[in-house]
Structures are given as C-alpha cells and as structure tokens.
N, C-alpha and C positions, 0 to 999 in steps of 0.2 A: 362239091358239097361243102368244103371248108369255107369258101367264099360266101356261099349262101348262109351258112350258120353264123358267121360273123356279122353279116349285114342285117340279118333278121333279128339279131338279139336286142337292139334298142327298142324295137316294136314289142317284143316279148316282155322286156323290162317295163314298158309303160302299161301293158296288160296286167302285170303283177301288181304294180302300184294302184291301178284302177280297182282291183278286186280285193286287196289286202289292206290291213291297217299299216300305218306309215313305217314303224320300226321293223316289223317282220318283212315288209317289202324291201327295205334297205338291205337287210341281212340276206334275203333270198336273191336279190339282184347282184350280190357279190359272190355268194357261195355257189349257186347253181351254175352260172357260166364258167366259174373257175374249174368246176369239176367236169364239165361236159364239152366246152368249146375246144376247137382244135389247137394244138400246140405247134411250134416251129413253123408258123405260117403267118404271113402279114400281107395286107393289101397296100401296095405302094401308093402314097399320096404326094404328088409333086409339090414341093415347098412346105409340106406339113409332115408331122410325125406319121409313120406308117400305122395302119390300123391292124393291130394284133390283138390277142386275147386281153392283155392288160389294158390297152387303150379302149377297147369296146366295152369292157366292164365299167370303166370310169365314165364313158359317155352315157351308158344306160343309167348309172347312178345319178348323174347330173340332170339328165332329162326328166327322170321321175321326180326328183326333189323340186326342180323348178316348176313343174306343172302341177304337182299334187301337194305342195307344202301348205298352201293356203287352205285347202280342204282339210288337211290334218289339223291345222290350227283351229278351224271352226268346230271340228269334232273333239277338240281337247285331247288329241292323240299324242301330242308332244309334251315331254316333261319340261317344265320350266327350269331354267338354270340361272344361277347367279354366280358371278365370278368371285371365287373365294381366295384366289392367289393371283394377284396381278403380276407378281414376279415370274410365275410360270408362263403367263401369256407373253410377257416381254422376252423371256428366255427363248421360247419357241419361235417367236418372230425374229429374234436376233439370229438364231441358228439357221432359219430359212434364208435370211439375208446373207449369211456367210456362204451358204450353198450357192445362191444365185451370183453373188459377187465372185466366188471362186471360179464359177464357170466362165465369167468374163475374163478373169486373169488367165485361165487355161487357154482360151482362144488367143489372147494377146501373146502368150508365151510360146505358141506353137505355129509360128508363121513360116517355118522352114519346111521344105520338101525333104522327106527321108527316102534314101535310095539304098536298097539291099539287093545287090546283083540286079536281076531283071525286075525285081519288085519295087515299085515306086508308090510311096504313101503320100497323098496330097497334104498340103499345108492346111491348117485350120483357117477358115475365112470368117469375116465379121458376122455374117448371117448365121454361121454355125452356132453362135451363142444363142440366137433366137430358137433354133431347132433344139438345142440342149435344154433350154428352159421349158419349151413345150413338152418335151419328153418327161421332164421332171414333174411338171404340173399333172400330166396324165397319170404318172406313177403314184403321186402322193394324194390324189383325190380320195381314195378310200380312207387314208389316214385322217384327213381333215373332216370328212363326212362322219366318221365314227367319233372323232373328238367332239363334234357338236351334237350328234343325235344318239350316241351310245355311251353316254358318260356316267350313268348311274347304275346302282346294283341291279335294278330291274332289267335294264338293257343288257347288262353283263350276263345275267342269267339267260336271257333270250338268246344271246350269242352262243353260250355254252350248249344250250338245248339244240340249237341248229347244227352245231358241230357234231353232236352225238347222233342225231338223226341222219345227217349226211354220212357219217362214218359207218353207221349200220347198213345203210343202203349201198354204199360204195364197197363194203366188205363182200357183198354178193358178187359184184363184178370182179373184185380181186380174186375170189375163189375160182371164178371161171378161168382167169389168166394163170393162176397158180397150177391149175389142172391142164389147160390146153396150150399154154404159152401166151405171152403178151401180144395179142393180135387185135384187140377191140378197136384201137385207133385206126389201124389199117383197114379193118372191115368197114368202119363207118366213113372215114375220111380218105381212104385210099393210099395212105403212106404211113411209114413208121416215123414217129416224132423224134426218136433217138435210136442209138445203136441197139440192134436186137441182141448181138453177142454179149453186150454188157449185162444182159438180164438173164443169162444162163449161169447159175451158181448152185451146182448140185440140185438142180431143179430150176424152176422159173421164178424170177422176181417180177411181180406185176407192175405195170406202169399205167394201165387203163387210159385215161385221157389227160394225164399230166405230163410234164416235160420229161420226166425220167422216173425210174423206180425209186430213187432217193427222195423225190418229192412226195411220192405215195407214202413212203415210210414216215416222212415228217407230218403229213396229213393225219396219219393214224396216231402218231404221238399226240397231236393236238386233241384228237377225239378222246384218247385215254385220259388225259389230264382234265378235259371238260367233264367226262363222266365221273371222275374222282371228285371234282369240285361240287358237282350236283349232289352226289351221294353224301358227302360230308356236310353239305348245307341242309339237306332235307331228310337224310336217313331213310330214304325210300329205296327199297330193295331193287326196284327196276333199274336204277342207275348203277347199282352194284353189278347186276347181271350184265348190263350193257358194257360197263367198263371191263369186266372179265373177258367178254367175247372180243372186244376191240383189242385188248392186250394180247389175246391169243392170235388174232389175225396179224397184228404187228409182228409177233415173234416168228410166225411162219412166212412172213413176207420177205425174209432175207435182207433185212436192213439193220445190221448190227449197231451202227451208230445211233439210229433212232431208238432202238431198244435200250441202249445204255443211257441215253439222255432221259428216256421215259422213267427208268428205275431211279435215276438221280433225282428227278423232280418229284416223283412219288415219295421217295424217302424224305425229301425236304418237307413235303406237304403233310405227311402223316407222322413223322417222327419229331420234327422240331416245333417249338412253340412259335407263336405268331411273330414275336419280335425277332427271333432267329431266322424265321422264314424271310422276313423283309431284308435282313442283313445278308442273307444268302443271295437273293436276287440282286441286291446292290453290288455285291462282290462280283457276280457274273457280269453285270453291266460294266463295271470299272475295268475288269480284265479284258473284255471285248474292246472297249474304247482304247485301251492302251496296248492292244495285242501287237500291232506292227512294231512299236517301240520295244516291247518285250522280246519279240522274235529277233530284232536287230541286235539287242543287247545279249542274246543267247541266254535269257533267263528261263524261258519255257523248257522244261525237262524233256526234250524230244527223244533222247535215248531211252529213258524209262518208259515213255509212251509207246515207242516202237517195240520194246521188249514185252510190254503187257499185251500189245496187239498180236505179237508173234506167239505168245502162249495160248492165245485163243484160236488163231488161224494164221498159218504161214502165208496163204494167199492174201488175206486182208492186210497183213503186215507189209508185204511187198507193195500192195496198192497204196498204202499210207506212205511208205517211204518214197515212192515215185511222186506222190503229191507234194510231200515236204521238200524234196529236191527241186521240183519245179517251182514251188513258191519261193525258195531261196534265190533262184535265178531272176524271177519276176520282181522280187523285193530289191535286188541290186539294181535292176533296170529302173524301178520306180524312184530310187534315191538319186538317180542322175538328174531328175527334176523333182525335188522333194516338195516344193510348195504348191505348185499348181498342176503337176502331172503332165502327161503326154497327150491328153485329149482323145478324140475319137479316131476312126479309121484304123483301129488295131495298132496304133503307133506305140502302145505300151508293151507289145509282145516282143519276142526274141526271134531273130531270123538267122538262118545260116547263109553261107556264101552263095547258095543257089537261089536265095530269096524266099525260101520256104519257112513258114511259121513253125518253129519247133517247140513252142510253149503252149501250155493249156491253162487258161485262167478259169479256175473253178470256184474259189471262195469269193463271197461278196466283198470281203475286206480288201483283198488284193485287186479286185476289179475297180473298186472305188479309189483306192490309193494310187494305183497305176495311172488311171485316167484323169483324176482330179487333184491328186496330191494331198498333202496334209490339210490344206484349207478345206477341200471338199470332203475329206474323210471326217474331220472334226465336226463339220456342219451336218453331214448326213447321219453319221452314227451318233452324234450328239443329240440329234432330233429323236432318234429311235430309243436311246438309252436314258434320256432325260427323265421320263416319267418313272422309270425304275429307280433311278438315283434319288428322285424326289419323294419316293414312297415313304421313307422313314420320317421325313418332315410332315408329309400329309397325315401320317398316323397320329401325330400330336393334335391335329385339328379334328379328325373324325375317325370313326372305326373303319378298319379295312374289312369288308365282308369276305366271306369264304369264296364267293363267286369271283370277286375282284382279285383275290389272292391266286386263284387258279388261273385267271387270265394273265397275271404277272408271271407265273411260272411258264405258261405257254410262250410268252415273250422272251423270257430268259432262255428257254430251250431253243427258241428260234435264233437268238444271238449265238449260242454255242454252235448250232447247226450251220450258221452262215460262215463259220471259219473255214470248213473244208468245202462247202457247197454254196451256190448262189441261190438259196431258197428263200428269197424275199418275195412273197406273193401278195396279191391283193387282199386275201383274207388274213394273212399275217400282218400286213400294214393296218388292217382294220382293228386287230387286237392292240397294236401299239397305239393307235389313235384313240380307242376306247379308254385305255389306261391314261393317256394324256388328258383326256377330258375329265376323268375322275380326279386327277391331280389339280386341274385348274378350276373346276366348277363344283358347286354344291347344288343339290336338288332344291328347287323352289316350287311354288305353285305352277300349275299348267299355264300356258300362255293365255288361254281363254280366261282362267281364273284371275290371272295377274291383271287383266284389263278391268276387272270389276273391283279391284282393291283401291279405295280412294287414297289420294295422296294429300299432302298439306296444301296443295294448290287447288283441290277440288272445290268447286262452287256449290254452296248449299242455298236452299230457298231463304229469302230475306228474313222470314219470321221463324226459321227453324230453332233459333236460340231461345224463343219464347215457349216452346212446347213443354219443356221440363218444369215450367212454372205453373202450368195449368193444373187446377185441382179437379 
C-alpha cells in the first residue's frame, strides 16, 4: 500500500493542477501528500535519490508546474513579480553555492574508512557528492517554488487558509488517535512509522500520518498561528473559533514544546507592535544561526531551562536532559571536523567498542553541523534565516501585511522547534520560501498584463504622431 501511495501521487498531483487554479494547486500538492502519504518508507532507486515522501512531493510540484504553467499564464492566474532587492537574490544564490560547495568539501575530506569494532563505515566517494546534491535539490524544491509563486500577501493568505482547513480536518483524525491510540498509519499502511511506546504519555499522543507525534504538534502550532493571522487581518469570527479549536487540540495532543512555542508566538503577535514583532523574529533567527557556537561557549542557560522543565514535569525534564547530554557528545564529535563535517553513512555518530551506535541525532542543527560542518550549516541555516533577518530592511521598502507577519512567526517557531527536533518539512520549507519571495520581489502586473504594456522600443504606426494634430 505504501509503494502504491507514493507512486500514484504524481498522477494525483497532475489531476489537481488540471482542475484547480495554479496557486491553490501548488499549495494542495504540497500540503495534502505531506499529511497523508506514508512515513519512514522509501523506494530505492539505484544511482538516484530514494523516493520517499519528501522526494515524491517535490516531483509532483515540478511536474504540475512544468505542464500547467503556460496555461496559468494564459489565464492570468500568476501574479507578476518584479525584483525589488537584487541583494536578496545574490545572497540566496551565494548561500546555495556555499551549501553545494560545502558538500564537495565534505566528500573530499572524508575519504577514510572508519572502523568501530565490527562496524565499518565506508569512505565518501566522488559520486556521493552528486547524490548529496540530488537529495538537496529534492529537499529545497518547495522552498524555491514558494519563493517564485507564493511571494505576495494574496498568496500568503491562501497559504494560511490552507493550513487552517488542513488543521481542522486533521484534528478529527487526531481525536480518533487520542481516544483509540495512534494506529491510523498502521491500519492504512501496515506498519508504525515510529515507536508506539513514545506516544504513551498519561494517555495517547497522536501521530496520524506524520513522522512522529512531535511533528503533529508542530503542524498544529502552524495552524494556530495561521488562524490568528487570518483573524487579526480580517476580524472575521470564524477564524477566531477555528483558532480556539486548533489551540485546544494542540493542548490535548501532549506536545508541551509546541504549546510553549505557540503561546510565545501568539504573545509576540498580539502584544508587541509591528516593529517589535519584526525584531523578535530577527532575534530568533540570529540565535538559531549562532546556536552551535552559543552551546559550545556555554552561553545558553541550560541549567535554568532544565529547572523550568522540571517544575512542569519531571518526566519531560529527564527527557530534555537526555537530549542535551546526547547533543553535547555529538557536538564534540562534530568539532573533530568543524569545517566540512563527517558526511553520510552515519559517520557523525558515536559508537561503542562493540560497534553499536549509542547516539541519537534529533535536532536539525546537530544533524546539519555533524554531517556538513560549519560550511554546510552556515549555508543551509543562512538560507532559512535570511528572509527573517532581512525583514527589518524590507519593512523600510514596503508594509509588512498581517498575513506575512503570521508566516514569519511560523518560520520563527519552526527554527526554535528544529533545535530539539528535525522538523524541517516540505510545508515548512514552503513557508520559508514564501517569505524569501516577499523579501526579494514586489508585486507587479500579471504576466498576461505585462505583455500588453508597451515599452520604449514598441513600434507605432508611422502616422500615429499626426493623430493629435487632427481637428
């Protein structure tokens, strides 16, 4: 069933593009498969990246855009864009080049075989660079699609509406699992996508069709902020009711971290003035970008954080302490090769004398730092945080709409959540890309209208200049 679901999705994506307008089709082609396709499953492709949920979403997006873009242009469904910040374009291309160049350095710096007792980890080979770049391309397609096609206030609103609708529908499935236990993925696809025991916490934590219950918590955080943004922008009570329901579902889903981030972002959104909101997300982006250095310098107040967690729940505090101790070991391992990292094949992990992997890489930051080093980390997290960091400069050029500010808070919350968890998802990347497009572009006439605007090189009839002299 899992194989069939993955292989059939590109066809379903084309059907969506054939029957919907272009922007809603892009959003649906990212959101629907992310919520419903199987997790922890991939179809191996010799010499190519494996086909998993992330890859198949990107393939569906590219296929739909390539086939139906001209039709969308003819129907004036695309918002015309004009580059307002060439510096933003240059910066994003430079960061992308840093990521790709860093992968080459990673492969070059990991030509040795690693031996841990009976466990042998192979050396990185030259063609591994091509595989890494292919994986990167499939991962970042939603980012660059959103940067081009979801860059304006209108598209940001459509994205928030899609999140709220998806959250409302998903909340029904969550209620099933909260009552009966997280079994939907096993019922549909025949297996559990993650440990069942991790989802028993004085009741059940739902995971539905996502990688883990923590991912479900972050999804609901996104929908809560989306509903808050729509209500503040429109003052329509339906968004207030939707937001209240989604916040309730988040709070009973047993995701304390997501709940805390939700209240933090809601406080920023409703209490602070717009200028302070912008500076808040800038501060979050800067802290995330510098997080490994702050951890290494022991600036992060881990003791106070553990004490606060312990006051809420002793079990949660012990879980957090385990994560932090594990991160400390992985951080020391990462700094053995600080520039380009250890590469793939789990070479960045820690092994005992029996060759067993005794470490768990959970946060996106430690995964990126350990495998690609500071070069890859600065390139990758620089690409994610750039639009947030540039928001204060963009605010001098144009007004930041409420929908865009809500999207920025979703991105900021994602950055916080990626410190303990690897919750970088296709729809999360789409949010980062939509914000990057807003920073780089300004809205202009539609592509169809732009073709009708004469330029100084337009040819006029030879006698046109005489028309104004006729009496």
